[in-house]
N, C-alpha and C positions, 0 to 999 in steps of 0.2 A: 578415499582421500577427501578432505574438505578445505574450504578457503579459510581465511583468518577469522571469520565469524562463525565457523562451524557448519557452514552450508555445504552439502555435498557438491562436488564439482559438476556432476551431471545435472543437478538441480540448478546450479548457477548458470550453466550453459543454456539450459532450457529457458530460464527466466530472462536472460540477456536477449534471447531471440524473441520472446513473447512481448516483453514490456518495452516498447519504444518511446512511450510517454509516461508521465506519472499516472499510476493506477487510480489516484484520487482526483486530481485536478486536471489531468490530461495535458499539462504543459509539456512542451518538447524539452528534453534535457539539453542543457547548455553548460558544459563543464568550465566555461570561462566566467560564469556568473554564479556565485556561491548558492543562492537560494534555488537555482534551477539545476544544480548538479544532481545526478542520480544518487540515490542511497538505498541500501538494502532495508527491507521492511518485513517484519513479522506481522501479518495482518491480525492474527490472534496473538497477543503478547505472551508468547510462551516459546522460549528459545529452544525447547526440546522438540518443537514441531517444525521440522525443516524440509517438508515436502513442497513441491511446486504449487500446491493448493494453499500454502500459507506464506510462502516467500514471494516477495514482489519487489519491483523497483518503484520508488516514488521520489519526488523532488525533496531536497533538503528542507524546504519550507514546510511542506506537509508533514514530513517526518518529525521535525522539531515541534510542530503544533500538536501532533497526535501523541508524541512521547509514549508514556506507559498507559495512556487511557485506553479503555476498552473501545473497540470500533464503534459500537452502538452509542456510547456516550460521546465520543469525539464528533460523530456526525451531527450532533445537536449543538455544537459550539458556535460561537460567533464567527470564528475563523471559517468554518464550513459554510455558514450562511453568507458571509461576505464573498466567498469564492464560488458560491453556488454548487457546493459539493453535496450531493444527495445520494441516497441509496439507489436511485434510478440512473444516475449518470456516472457512477464510478465504473471501473473496468469489470469485466465479467468475473475475474478471479475474486474480486472483492464482493460482488453481488452474491457469488456462490457461498461465501463465508457468512452471508446474512440470511441464507435460506432458513436457518433455524429460528429466525426472528421475523415472522410474517408481518408483524405490524410495521416494521421498518421498511419492508419492500414496497409498501404502497404509499409511503409518504413522500 
């Protein structure tokens, strides 16, 4: 069984326990402020990859900024620069997605 976004319920439950803050900017979720509400995120933009290594929770603000951009491209945007979002300070699940990109890990 899956949720309305096609994420398996066991993955949803695992991610809800793991991600207590935005996996990108580390802001605490606040469902009373739209930009700080939690939203489901495919780290790699492929809706067919629904494992806990690709599904995460991020704030609406980061999700809107990232949109359909590749993670590596998004991390170089002005949004990330302004919010000090770098490959070094994102959540472990995001860093793991970058392992195949060694140049980004060290910037």
